[in-house]
C-alpha positions as CSV (number, residue, x, y, z in Angstrom):
1,X,23.7,-26.7,85.1
2,X,22.2,-25.8,88.4
3,X,20.9,-22.4,89.5
4,X,24.0,-21.6,91.6
5,X,26.4,-22.4,88.6
6,X,24.4,-20.2,86.4
7,X,24.7,-17.3,88.8
8,X,28.4,-17.8,89.2
9,X,29.0,-17.7,85.5
10,X,26.8,-14.7,85.0
11,X,28.8,-12.8,87.6
12,X,32.1,-13.8,86.0
13,X,30.8,-12.6,82.6
14,X,29.6,-9.4,84.2
15,X,32.9,-8.8,85.9
16,X,34.8,-9.4,82.6
17,X,32.4,-7.0,80.7
18,X,33.0,-4.3,83.3
19,X,36.8,-4.8,83.0
20,X,36.5,-4.5,79.2
21,X,34.6,-1.3,79.5
22,X,37.1,0.0,82.1
23,X,39.9,-0.7,79.6
24,X,38.0,1.1,77.0
25,X,37.6,4.1,79.3
26,X,41.3,4.0,80.2
27,X,42.3,3.9,76.5
28,X,39.9,6.8,75.6
29,X,41.3,8.8,78.5
30,X,44.9,8.1,77.5
31,X,44.0,9.1,73.9
32,X,42.4,12.4,75.1
33,X,45.6,12.9,77.3
34,X,47.9,12.5,74.3
35,X,45.7,14.7,72.1
36,X,45.8,17.3,74.8
37,X,49.6,17.1,75.1
38,X,49.8,17.5,71.2
39,X,47.3,20.3,71.3
40,X,49.5,22.1,73.9
41,X,52.8,21.2,72.3
42,X,53.9,24.8,71.8
43,X,53.5,26.0,75.4
44,X,54.9,22.7,76.7
45,X,58.1,23.1,74.4
46,X,58.3,26.7,75.6
47,X,58.2,25.5,79.2
48,X,60.8,22.9,78.5
49,X,63.0,25.5,76.9
50,X,62.6,27.7,80.0
51,X,63.3,24.8,82.3
52,X,66.6,24.1,80.4
53,X,67.6,27.7,80.7
54,X,66.8,27.8,84.4
55,X,68.8,24.6,85.2
56,X,71.8,25.7,83.2
57,X,71.7,29.4,84.5
58,X,74.9,30.5,86.4
59,X,74.7,30.3,90.2
60,X,76.5,32.7,92.5
61,X,79.4,30.4,92.7
62,X,79.5,30.2,88.8
63,X,79.5,33.9,88.6
64,X,82.5,34.1,91.0
65,X,84.4,31.6,88.9
66,X,83.4,33.5,85.8
67,X,84.9,36.7,87.2
68,X,88.1,34.8,88.2
69,X,88.3,33.4,84.6
70,X,87.8,36.8,83.0
71,X,90.4,38.4,85.3
72,X,93.0,35.7,84.3
73,X,92.4,36.2,80.7
74,X,92.6,40.0,80.9
75,X,95.9,39.6,82.9
76,X,97.1,37.1,80.3
77,X,96.3,39.6,77.4
78,X,97.9,42.8,79.0
79,X,101.0,41.0,80.1
80,X,101.8,39.6,76.7
81,X,105.1,40.8,75.5
82,X,104.6,43.9,73.2
83,X,105.6,44.1,69.6
84,X,109.3,44.8,69.3
85,X,110.7,46.9,66.6
86,X,113.5,45.5,64.3
87,X,117.0,45.7,65.9
88,X,118.8,48.3,63.7
89,X,122.3,47.4,62.2
90,X,123.7,50.7,63.6
91,X,122.9,49.6,67.1
92,X,124.9,46.3,66.8
93,X,128.4,46.0,68.3
94,X,131.6,44.5,67.1
95,X,132.5,41.0,68.1
96,X,135.4,42.1,70.3
97,X,133.7,45.2,71.8
98,X,134.7,46.0,75.3
99,X,130.9,45.9,76.3
100,X,130.9,42.2,75.6
101,X,134.2,41.6,77.4
102,X,133.0,43.5,80.5
103,X,129.6,41.7,80.5
104,X,131.4,38.3,80.3
105,X,133.7,39.1,83.1
106,X,131.0,40.5,85.3
107,X,128.8,37.3,84.7
108,X,131.8,35.1,85.5
109,X,132.6,37.0,88.7
110,X,129.0,36.7,89.8
111,X,129.0,32.9,89.0
112,X,132.2,32.5,91.2
113,X,130.7,34.1,94.1
114,X,127.6,32.0,94.0
115,X,129.3,28.6,93.7
116,X,132.3,28.9,95.9
117,X,131.1,25.8,97.9
118,X,131.3,23.5,94.9
119,X,134.2,21.2,95.0
120,X,136.7,20.7,92.2
121,X,137.0,17.1,91.1
122,X,140.0,16.1,89.0
123,X,139.1,14.1,86.0
124,X,140.5,10.6,85.5
125,X,139.8,10.8,81.8
126,X,141.3,14.2,81.3
127,X,138.1,16.2,81.0
128,X,138.2,19.9,82.0
129,X,136.8,20.8,85.5
130,X,133.7,22.9,86.0
131,X,135.9,25.9,86.8
132,X,137.8,25.6,83.6
133,X,134.4,25.3,81.8
134,X,132.7,28.2,83.5
135,X,135.7,30.7,83.8
136,X,137.2,30.2,80.3
137,X,135.6,32.6,78.0
138,X,136.4,30.8,74.9
139,X,134.2,27.8,73.6
140,X,135.5,24.9,71.5
141,X,133.0,25.6,68.7
142,X,134.6,29.0,68.0
143,X,137.9,27.3,66.9
144,X,138.7,27.6,63.2
145,X,142.5,27.1,63.2
146,X,143.5,24.0,61.2
147,X,140.0,23.4,60.0
148,X,141.0,23.6,56.4
149,X,144.3,21.6,56.6
150,X,145.1,18.0,56.2
151,X,142.2,15.5,56.5
152,X,139.9,18.1,57.9
153,X,139.6,20.2,54.8
154,X,136.5,22.2,55.9
155,X,135.8,25.7,55.0
156,X,134.7,27.6,58.2
157,X,134.1,31.0,56.4
158,X,136.4,32.9,58.8
159,X,134.3,35.3,60.9
160,X,131.0,33.8,59.6
161,X,131.8,30.3,61.2
162,X,128.8,30.7,63.5
163,X,126.4,29.6,60.7
164,X,128.3,26.4,60.3
165,X,128.7,25.3,63.9
166,X,125.6,23.9,65.7
167,X,126.9,25.3,69.0
168,X,125.9,28.8,67.7
169,X,122.4,27.6,66.8
170,X,120.0,29.7,69.1
171,X,118.0,26.5,69.8
172,X,120.2,23.4,69.0
173,X,123.0,25.0,70.6
174,X,121.7,24.2,74.0
175,X,122.3,20.5,73.0
176,X,125.2,20.5,70.8
177,X,127.0,23.6,72.2
178,X,126.8,22.3,75.7
179,X,128.0,18.9,74.7
180,X,130.9,20.5,72.8
181,X,131.9,22.6,75.8
182,X,132.0,19.6,78.1
183,X,133.8,17.3,75.6
184,X,136.1,19.9,74.0
185,X,134.8,19.3,70.5
186,X,133.1,21.2,67.6
187,X,130.2,19.9,65.6
188,X,129.7,21.3,62.1
189,X,127.3,21.1,59.2
190,X,129.3,20.4,56.0
191,X,128.2,22.1,52.8
192,X,127.1,20.2,49.6
193,X,128.2,22.9,47.3
194,X,131.8,22.9,48.7
195,X,132.1,19.1,48.2
196,X,132.2,18.5,51.9
197,X,129.4,16.0,51.7
198,X,128.0,13.9,48.9
199,X,124.3,14.0,50.1
200,X,121.8,16.9,50.8
201,X,120.1,15.3,53.7
202,X,120.9,16.6,57.2
203,X,124.5,15.6,58.0
204,X,126.9,16.7,60.8
205,X,130.6,16.0,61.7
206,X,132.5,16.5,64.9
207,X,136.2,17.2,65.7
208,X,138.2,17.3,68.9
209,X,139.5,20.9,69.7
210,X,142.8,21.7,71.5
211,X,141.6,24.1,74.2
212,X,145.1,25.2,75.1
213,X,147.1,28.1,73.6
214,X,147.0,26.6,70.1
215,X,143.0,26.6,70.2
216,X,142.8,24.6,67.0
217,X,141.1,21.6,65.5
218,X,142.7,18.1,66.1
219,X,141.6,14.8,64.9
220,X,138.1,13.8,63.6
221,X,135.7,12.1,66.2
222,X,132.3,10.6,66.0
223,X,129.1,12.3,67.0
224,X,128.5,9.4,69.2
225,X,131.7,10.1,71.1
226,X,130.9,13.7,71.6
227,X,127.8,12.8,73.7
228,X,129.2,9.7,75.2
229,X,132.2,11.7,76.4
230,X,129.8,14.4,77.6
231,X,127.8,12.0,79.8
232,X,131.1,10.4,81.0
233,X,132.3,13.8,82.2
234,X,129.0,14.7,83.9
235,X,129.1,11.3,85.6
236,X,132.4,12.3,87.2
237,X,131.0,15.7,88.2
238,X,127.5,17.0,87.6
239,X,128.6,20.5,88.1
240,X,130.3,20.5,84.7
241,X,126.8,20.4,83.1
242,X,125.8,23.5,85.1
243,X,129.0,25.2,84.2
244,X,128.5,24.3,80.5
245,X,125.0,25.7,80.5
246,X,126.3,28.8,82.0
247,X,129.0,29.1,79.5
248,X,126.6,28.4,76.7
249,X,124.2,31.1,77.9
250,X,126.9,33.7,78.1
251,X,128.4,32.9,74.7
252,X,125.0,33.1,72.9
253,X,124.1,36.3,74.6
254,X,127.5,37.9,73.7
255,X,127.0,36.9,70.0
256,X,123.4,37.8,69.7
257,X,123.7,41.6,69.3
258,X,126.9,41.7,67.3
259,X,127.1,42.8,63.7
260,X,127.3,39.1,62.5
261,X,124.7,37.9,65.1
262,X,123.5,34.4,65.4
263,X,122.2,32.1,62.5
264,X,118.5,31.4,62.2
265,X,117.6,28.3,64.2
266,X,117.7,24.9,62.6
267,X,118.4,26.0,59.0
268,X,122.1,25.0,59.2
269,X,121.1,21.4,60.1
270,X,118.5,21.2,57.4
271,X,120.3,22.9,54.6
272,X,123.8,24.2,55.3
273,X,124.3,25.8,51.9
274,X,121.0,27.8,52.2
275,X,121.9,28.7,55.6
276,X,125.2,30.2,54.6
277,X,123.6,32.2,51.8
278,X,121.0,33.7,54.2
279,X,123.6,34.4,56.9
280,X,126.0,36.0,54.4
281,X,123.3,38.4,53.3
282,X,123.0,39.7,56.8
283,X,119.8,37.9,57.9
284,X,120.3,36.5,61.4
285,X,118.5,35.4,64.5
286,X,117.3,39.0,65.5
287,X,115.8,39.5,62.1
288,X,114.1,36.1,62.4
289,X,112.7,37.0,65.9
290,X,111.3,40.3,64.4
291,X,109.7,38.5,61.4
292,X,108.1,35.7,63.4
293,X,107.1,37.5,66.6
294,X,103.5,37.9,65.6
295,X,103.3,34.1,65.0
296,X,105.1,33.2,68.2
297,X,102.9,35.6,70.2
298,X,99.9,34.0,68.6
299,X,101.0,30.5,69.5
300,X,101.9,31.6,73.0
301,X,98.7,33.5,73.8
302,X,96.5,30.8,72.4
303,X,98.3,28.1,74.5
304,X,98.0,30.3,77.6
305,X,94.3,30.9,76.8
306,X,93.6,27.2,76.4
307,X,95.5,26.5,79.7
308,X,93.4,29.0,81.6
309,X,90.2,27.5,80.2
310,X,91.4,24.0,81.3
311,X,92.1,25.3,84.8
312,X,88.8,27.1,85.2
313,X,86.9,24.0,83.8
314,X,88.7,21.8,86.5
315,X,87.9,24.3,89.2
316,X,84.3,24.4,88.3
317,X,83.9,20.7,88.1
318,X,85.1,20.6,91.7
319,X,82.0,22.3,92.9
320,X,79.6,19.9,91.3
321,X,76.9,18.7,93.8
322,X,74.7,15.9,92.3
323,X,71.9,16.6,95.0
324,X,71.2,20.1,93.7
325,X,72.9,20.5,90.3
326,X,70.7,18.1,88.4
327,X,72.2,16.0,85.6
328,X,75.9,16.3,85.1
329,X,75.5,17.2,81.4
330,X,73.5,20.2,82.4
331,X,76.3,21.2,84.8
332,X,78.8,20.8,82.0
333,X,76.7,23.4,80.1
334,X,77.3,25.8,82.9
335,X,81.0,25.0,82.8
336,X,81.0,25.8,79.1
337,X,79.1,29.0,79.5
338,X,81.6,30.2,82.1
339,X,84.6,29.5,79.9
340,X,82.8,30.9,76.8
341,X,81.6,34.1,78.6
342,X,85.0,34.8,80.1
343,X,86.7,34.4,76.6
344,X,84.2,36.7,75.0
345,X,84.4,39.4,77.7
346,X,88.3,39.3,77.6
347,X,88.5,39.3,73.8
348,X,85.8,42.1,73.4
349,X,87.9,44.2,75.9
350,X,91.0,43.7,73.7
351,X,89.1,44.5,70.5
352,X,87.8,47.8,72.0
353,X,91.2,49.0,73.3
354,X,93.0,48.0,70.1
355,X,90.3,49.8,68.1
356,X,90.7,52.9,70.2
357,X,94.5,52.8,70.1
358,X,94.5,52.3,66.3
359,X,92.0,55.2,65.9
360,X,94.4,57.5,67.9
361,X,97.3,56.6,65.6
362,X,99.1,53.9,67.5
363,X,100.9,52.0,64.7
364,X,101.6,49.0,66.9
365,X,98.0,48.5,68.1
366,X,97.1,45.9,65.5
367,X,100.5,44.2,66.0
368,X,99.9,43.9,69.7
369,X,96.4,42.6,69.3
370,X,95.8,39.3,71.1
371,X,95.2,37.2,67.9
372,X,95.9,33.9,69.7
373,X,93.2,34.6,72.3
374,X,90.9,35.9,69.6
375,X,91.2,32.6,67.7
376,X,90.6,30.6,70.8
377,X,87.4,32.6,71.6
378,X,86.1,32.0,68.0
379,X,86.7,28.3,68.5
380,X,85.0,28.2,71.8
381,X,82.1,30.2,70.3
382,X,81.6,27.6,67.6
383,X,82.2,24.5,69.7
384,X,80.6,25.5,72.9
385,X,77.5,26.9,71.2
386,X,77.2,23.5,69.3
387,X,77.7,21.6,72.5
388,X,75.1,23.6,74.4
389,X,72.6,23.3,71.6
390,X,73.1,19.5,71.4
391,X,72.6,19.1,75.1
392,X,69.5,21.3,75.0
393,X,68.0,19.3,72.2
394,X,68.7,16.0,74.1
395,X,67.1,17.5,77.2
396,X,63.9,18.7,75.4
397,X,63.5,15.5,73.5
398,X,63.9,13.3,76.6
399,X,61.5,15.4,78.6
400,X,59.0,15.4,75.7
401,X,59.3,11.7,75.4
402,X,58.6,11.4,79.2
403,X,55.6,13.6,79.0
404,X,54.1,11.6,76.1
405,X,54.6,8.3,78.0
406,X,53.5,9.6,81.4
407,X,50.0,9.6,82.8
408,X,50.8,12.3,85.2
409,X,50.1,16.0,84.7
410,X,51.6,17.2,81.4
411,X,53.1,20.2,82.9
412,X,54.8,18.4,85.7
413,X,58.4,18.5,84.2
């Protein structure tokens, strides 16, 4: 080994030694940095917490949307239908009262004036024209004559026939009643206890009706024919459908406030025997509306509240700017805050005014309370708080992990 080779090797060993010492220094500095980070964990976490709050705080635009959301929720609350008292029996009218007859005539005259330009098409299959449907006060599902004779042998309970006919059902009537009017038929729910059917499951029958002066039942027809004939008639003239809907609406309205009233929805189809017992005891559609109005208001108000929340969420997402609004998850936190705050403010307002009214002796204060909106607010309070805490935890964890692994300033977050 010559002198030059020796120098070269010595220089290489020296350079490698310096590199090792540099690595040792770097590791020692990194250990000191990590120790320093851990030593300052509390202030760092506090700063991360503060940073999260700053990045998810509401901007001027957010506040404007919050005010809009709150206003919509308040309008929804104070426009909800108020609790209605039970419709008293002494306020009901007779089935043939002149008030009903005058109302029907007035509605028919008004309908005539509105639709003078509609043409009248003669049916090739013998169906009634739209004028005959709209301007004839009687409906086929009111027919009871011949129902107990011959092969029909059905007990329609005289004046209480409404409970047995699906045309009088306040809900199903808009399907079966309209079809009956167009096809000149009556659809009934036979009773098990009378031996009109051998099974207790929902079962219906249909019969053709003579809409002339006899106004009576004719032969049996299938339920399929009722609807196939209905569609066939509408295909000839679509105005017959409009006229049937008009006639159905008038008839239900004229029966609603009478002494017999309308049957409770759906029960006749589900259990015709039970439906008749309830109807015979004087419990009708108006009583049902009274007993279920709190439930219906709750469902309606909660659905409206959820819809407003969805609209506000969509509006707020429209203003998202990735260049200044940081991560989208953080922006979603702001969206949740807007919806949550608006719900809390509106519900708190309703709680205060309900409490004040109840304290002053208003018996309907509690009944008119926005229970649906209150339940939605509780749900949002639970779910939104849980969501915000989860995002906050992820944010702090990710930032803490970045600080641990970064060689930059520990406060540069």
